[in-house]
N, C-alpha and C positions, 0 to 999 in steps of 0.2 A: 844344731845350730840352730839359731834365730831367724823367724823368716819376716821378710818385708816386703812390699807391694809398691809398686810407682804406677803411677795413672800418668798418662801421657807420654806418646814416644815422640817429645818434641824435643829441642837442643836441652832445654833443665832438665826434664822427663832422661834421657841417656845420662848425662852428669850425674843426676843424682843416683842412681842405679851404679854406675861406676864407684862411685862414692861411698856406698853402700855395701860392696861387693868388697873392697877393700878395707871394708870396717870388718869384714870376717861374716855378714850377711849373707843368707840365702834370697836372691833376689828374684823376683816376678813383674815383668815393664806388662800392664796392657793397655791396650788402644783397640778404639772399637773403627778405625779405619783398617785398607787392606792393600795401598796403592803400592805400587813396583817398588816405589825409592825405600816405605816401611820395609818392604818384604827384603831387601837389601839389608840393610840396619838390623830385622831379626837375625839375617845371618852373622852379620857382623859380631851381634854383642851375643850369640849365642856360641863364639869359639871364645868367646869371655866367660862363658860358665852363668849368663844371664838371659833368665827365661823368657820370651817374648809372645804375647800372645795378640793374635791380632784377629780383628774383625767380631770382639766381644767385648762383656763388659764385666767386670769384678764380681763376683758373687762371693758373697759368705756361706757357703755352706756345706754339713764336715765339721772336722775333728782340725784339719789342719788349717785351722787359719791363721792371718798376719798377726804379727806381733807390733808390726808398725807398717803406715800406708802415709805415704807421699803423694804428695798432690800438684800436679804442673799447675802454672797459672791459669792455663784457658781453662781447668777443668773447675766448674760452678761448685761452691763450698757446700752448698746444700741439694744435691742431687741424690735422691733416698738409700744409696750403697754407702757414703757417707756418714747420713743421718743414722742409720743404722748401726756401720762400725763406730761410733763415738758411746751410743746406748750401750753397743758389745764391749766398752770398754778397751777398745783396739784405738790405741794411738793414731791421731790421724793430724799431721800436719803440712805444708806446703814446702819446697824446694828450697825457699831462703832460709826458712826456718834452720831444715837441716844444714845450707852452709853458715849461717850463723853459729850454730851448734860448734861448727869445728874450727873457727874462724873469730872467736868471741875475744879470745885473748889479746885481738888486734882493735885499734880504735876504727870505729865505723862513722860512716856522713851517709845518714840516711833521708833520700831527696823525696819526698812526694807533692802532691797537687794536681788537680784538674787540668791545666793548661801550663805549659813554661816547664815541666819536668825536666824533658829532657835536655832543651838549650843550659837551665842550669848546671843539672849537671855532667855537661859535655863540657862547659865552660870550668866547673870546680875541678874537674878531673885534670883538665890542663893547666890549669895553674897549679895545683900539688906538685905535676910531672915539670912543669917550669923551675921547679923548688928542689928539681931532683929526689924526689920522693917515689917511690913504688907505687902507684895508687891506682890502680888501673879500675875503669868503670864495669859497673856490672850489672845483675839483675835486670832490669828492662830496656837496658841499653849495653854495650857490649857483649862482657861475657855473661853467660849466666854465672849466676852466683856458685853454683856448687863445682862450675870449672875451675873458679879458684881456689876452690876447696881442694879439689883435687890436686892442682898445682902447688899447695904448701904442702902436699902430702908426699913433696919429693918427685912426684909425673907429672906429665904433661898432659894436657887436656886436652889434645890436639887443634886446638885454637877454633873451636864451633864458636856461634859467635847467635846470641838471641838477635833480636830485629827491631827489640825497641818498638813493636806498633800496639802496646795498648796505649800508649800516652793519650787516645781521645778515645776508646774503648773497643781498640782492637787486639787482639790477644794476637800472642805471638807463638805459643806454645801447641797449637792443635795444627797445625799445621807441616806438611812435606815440602812445602814450597816456597820453599824462603829463599831472598835473595840477601845478596851479602849486605853486612852490618852498617847502619848509616851513622856511624856516630863519626866523628873529626879524625884526621892522620893523628892529632894529637893524642889522641887514646887510641887508633891502631898501631903507636911506634912503642906502646907499653907492654911488656910481656907480663904477666904472672906469673912466669915457672922460676922465677929468682924472690926472696924470701923480700913479704911487701912491709909496707910503711903504714898505709891506711886502706881501707876498703871504701870505694866509694861507691852508694847503691841509690839507683833509683828503684823506688818500689813503690810499685802501683796498690789500690787499694786490694786488688786480688789476693797480691803478697802480702797486704800489712792483714786483711784477712785470715789466712793460715797459717800465720806465726803466733807463736805462744812469749816466746822470750826475747825478740830481736830488740835491743838497746841499743843504738848508736851514740856513740860522743857526743855527735850534733847533727841532729832536727831541724830539717829545711820543709817547712808548707811554702807554697810556691801560689795558688791560688786555689778556690773551692767555690764551684759553679753547679747547679745541677747534671749530673751526669752518671750514665752504669747504673740508673732506677729500675731497668730492667731485670739487672743482676740485685742489686740492693734495698728494692721494693721503697726503702722513703729517703728523702733527703738527710732526715737525721740520721738513721742506719749509716748512713753514706760518712757523712761526717764523723762520727766515731769509730769508723775503722781508720779513718784518716789521723784523726786524734790519738788515737791509741800508738801511734806509732810516735808521736811528739810526746806523748806522755810518757813514755818509756827512754828518749834523749835526756843526755846529761844536758844540753845547753838546747838553746830554739831559737832557730829564725825563722821571723814572719814577716810575708808580705803585705807592710803596714797601708799599701795603698789599695788589695785587695776589698771590696765592696765588704764582705761578709766576714773574714777575719777580722776587717778590723774594728766593726761594730762589737763583733766580741772583748776587742781590747785586754786589757791588763784586768778585767774582772775575771776571764776565764783563762788568761796564759801573764800572770803578772812579773815574770822572771825571763822571758823572751826579749830576745834581743828584734829589733823592730825596723824595719826601713822604708825612705819613703823619696818616692826622685822628685816632689813637691817642696823639697826643703826642709829645717829644722825644724819650724812653727807645725808642720805635722806631722813628726815623729810621734808616735803614739804614748812611747817611755820616756823616762830621760835618757837612755843609753841606747845605740844603734847606730845606723848607716842613711845618711841622705845624700841629696844630690845638693852641691851650691857650688855658683860660682865655674859651672861647668866641670868641678871634679867631685869623685866618691869622697865624702869625711868620714869620717871613724870616730863614735864618743863610746867609750868603752864602759864607763860609770857615770854616775848624776853628775860626779866632780871634777871628770875628768875635762882637758880642753881639747876639742875636737882637734883631728889631726886630717888635711886631705894627704887622700892613700894613692888615686890613679885619675886621670884626665879622663870624664865619658869617652871625650871625640877620638881616643882609642881605639875603643869597640868599634869594629867595621860593621858589624849587623841594626838595622836601623828601627825606629819604633819604641817609645816608650815601654813596649810591656817589656824590650829587652836591656833596659835600661834597669826595668826593675829587676831579671834575672844577673845583673852585672852585681845589682849592689845586694843580694844575697848571694850570691859567687863569692865574693869578698870578702862578706861580713863572715862566710863560713872560713876560707881560706886565714883572714886575720885571727880567729877564735882557735888556731890550727897551729897558729904562732909563725905564719909562712911573711916572710918580708914583701916589703913595696917592688922592689924591683921585682923580685920573679914574680908577681902580682902584674904587671905593668908591661915585663915581657911577656905573658902568656897571654893579656888582653889583648896585645898589639896584634898576636901574631893568627889570635883565632879566629880562626874561617868560618863558624856558624854551621848548624847542621843540616844534612841533608832532610830533604822534603819540609823543611821549616824555614819559608820565604829565602829557598834556594836560590842565584842566579842561575839563571842554565846558557842565555846567551842573548844576546841583541842583536836584532835584524831590520835594517833601515831605521833605526833610533829606535827601535819600538825593544822592553828586556821583555824578555818572559822567563818569567818566576814562576817555580815549583813548592807550592805549600800542601800538597798531598799529605800530612801530617794532621791539616786541620780536617780534623771527624767530626766535630761537632761546631752547634753555633758560635758558642763564645769564640771558639780559637780562629774562626773564619772570618767573624767580625773583627778581629784582632788583627790578621793579615791583611784584608782590603783597609781596614786604618792605617797601616804600614807604607803603602804603597804612595804614588802619587797617582793624582785622579787631572786627566779622565780614565778609567782601566777599562780592559773588558775583562770581566769574571768570567771564569769556568768552573759552576758546580753541581753537583748532582752526586749519585751514587745511591747506596742503602743508606736509606732515612732511620734518623733515631731520635727519641722524644726529645723535646728540648723546649724553651722558650727562643721564638726567634726572631722577638720585636728589635732586638737594638741590632741582628745583622740585617734583616731588612733594609732598615732606615739605612745602617752604613752603603748597602747597595743603592739606596735612592740619593743620598748625597754623592758616590766616587766610580760608581761602574754609569759608564756611558752604555752597556749592551751587557746581557747576560745570557751564555750560553750553557745549555741545562744536559748533562747526560747521564744516565742510569736510570735505575725504576723510581727513583724522586721524583725524576724530571715532571710529569704530568703534576704531581702533587703541589710542585714549587714553581712552577707555570700559575697554577691556581694560587697560589699565595702574593706571588706580585702581581698580578693583576686584582688580587683583594688589596691592596695598599694604592692601587692606581702606578704601578709600574710597569710598561707594555714594550720596553724593548727586548723581549727576549726571544729567542729561538733553541726551541728542542732539537739537539742534533744526535741525540742518544751513545754518541759514541766518540772516543778521542780520538778516535780516527776523522774522526769531521770535524771535532771541537778546536784544534790546532789552524789547518790553514784557514777554517772560517773564521777565529779569532784575530788573525792576520790581515785578511778582509775587512775585519771592521774596525778594526786598529786605526789601518789605514782611512780609511770614510770617518772615523769619529774624530780622528787624529789624536787618541789614545798613547801616552807613550810606555803601558804596561797591559803586557796577556797575563795575567793572574790565574794558577789553577788553585782554589781554596776550596774544595769540595763541600766541606759541611755535613759529612756522611762520612759512612764506611762505606769499606770499598769490594765487602763480600759479596755483592751483585753481580761484578764484572772482573774483578781480581781476587787473588788470594789475601792479599794486605795491601795497607797504605803503601808500600816499597816499590811493589810490582806495579802499581798503578802512578805514582811520581816518575820511576824508571821510565817507563810506559811514555808516558809525558815527556820528558828529557830526549829521551830518542825523536820523539819525532819534530821535536823543535828544532834539534839538531839537523835533523835532516831536511828539516823544511829551510832553517837557515841556508843549510850547503846546498840549495837548489829545485827544491821540489815547487810545482807550480799546482796553482787548483782548476780544478775542471769543474762545471758546473754539473751536478743532476737532479732530477727532481726525488724528493720524497714522497711517501706515501702521505695523506694529509690528516698534521698532528693537532698540535696546539694551535699552531700559527702557521697559515696556508698560506704566507709569502714564504717561509721558511726555503732554503735551501739547502739540499745533501754537498760535501764536500772532498771529493773521490781525487786521490793525491794520485797525481801523473809525474813524469821524467818531463 
């Protein structure tokens, strides 16, 4: 019996191990962690004759080497054992590639991008489902891709979901502390346990990197800005990884309003369908999708007559970036042959994505908005630009490399005050002072930030409290979903009757700051 090793005991790793087992492989799954939850999973998988080794890394010693290694998305592609495996000629692939090999008879939509891919993926899935197509979202949102593959082999996948945490640099597959899926209700009500029509896959750079033959029918590229450089080293490497998915796609949809992608334009992507929220005159090619007179307009060929498809006002989500997401989703649907009625229905009913500009509650005229998914500067800049001003901003967490210039400028324009949490707080405070912004408070925790934000919103007559961290969450939370869920809980509790009590904080960056302790 051929031997396969799966690295990473997360949702996608477990699904990959089960899929391989059902294909007749001898399967071993390894993970460096040893939590109680993992021990429970170890026992469960042992009953399925899948060996799980916890607290140890894969070692390629001896004669009993695996013929195949499958890597979970959270595992770096260039760690020494994987480099050694490839040198030894051991086939090494990612979980997404394994799923593709089992589902390549179906048409796929593959969505990638630095920011915006989760919302675009969710909206695409909602449109396909409104057209009565069985098209579950998977990959970095919804189901793990191998769970979908398992379901097509006539076996249920157990309904486990990935958390979609990689959107802005956080991976979902290396933590046992996972929260419920952040997809929309439209995605959740579709089960992959029946015959599929399409596969709608959000594909991160990590997943593309470890895929060899993944070739979607339609590839979508939402945005491109510097991110994940600690893993991919250079912007060129990061771009080439993303471009690989689009090069292998039969049809290509690009956000023509993205500064980086639009500069490349037709010289790099001559056959792509481009989009623009700014109108026909800004369309990069003679075919594509654009907004005109409040409508999404389609122009499928250089000579075809433009046709209105759906009113932009049908979309409930705010912000120009969401209009860009809408254009790409509609373009994908039309290229797949979906009619206008289904598109209009889905767009009208689409509620948005949890943790991305998610409205939590309104308290005394102040809207509390959860944008925990904004884990880099670009996403946080978009989040702040999308809300009314003046706003009270909650930011901070585990800082990431990147250009903070645009984000800081947006703070100066829109934020009446900034509350800083997490390990990045002192560095963020320093950057704010450097640009001449001084209305900030280091409050350290979300528990202090929420009531303080309500107090400041009253003081500055701000209409919005926005959690948009511009940081990863790992200094205080397992992933950005847990961070967003904590914010949601605290906001709802506050709106339900908590009142602030003041207490002194240790001397930090701002001597006038105060700690807020919740009391009934």
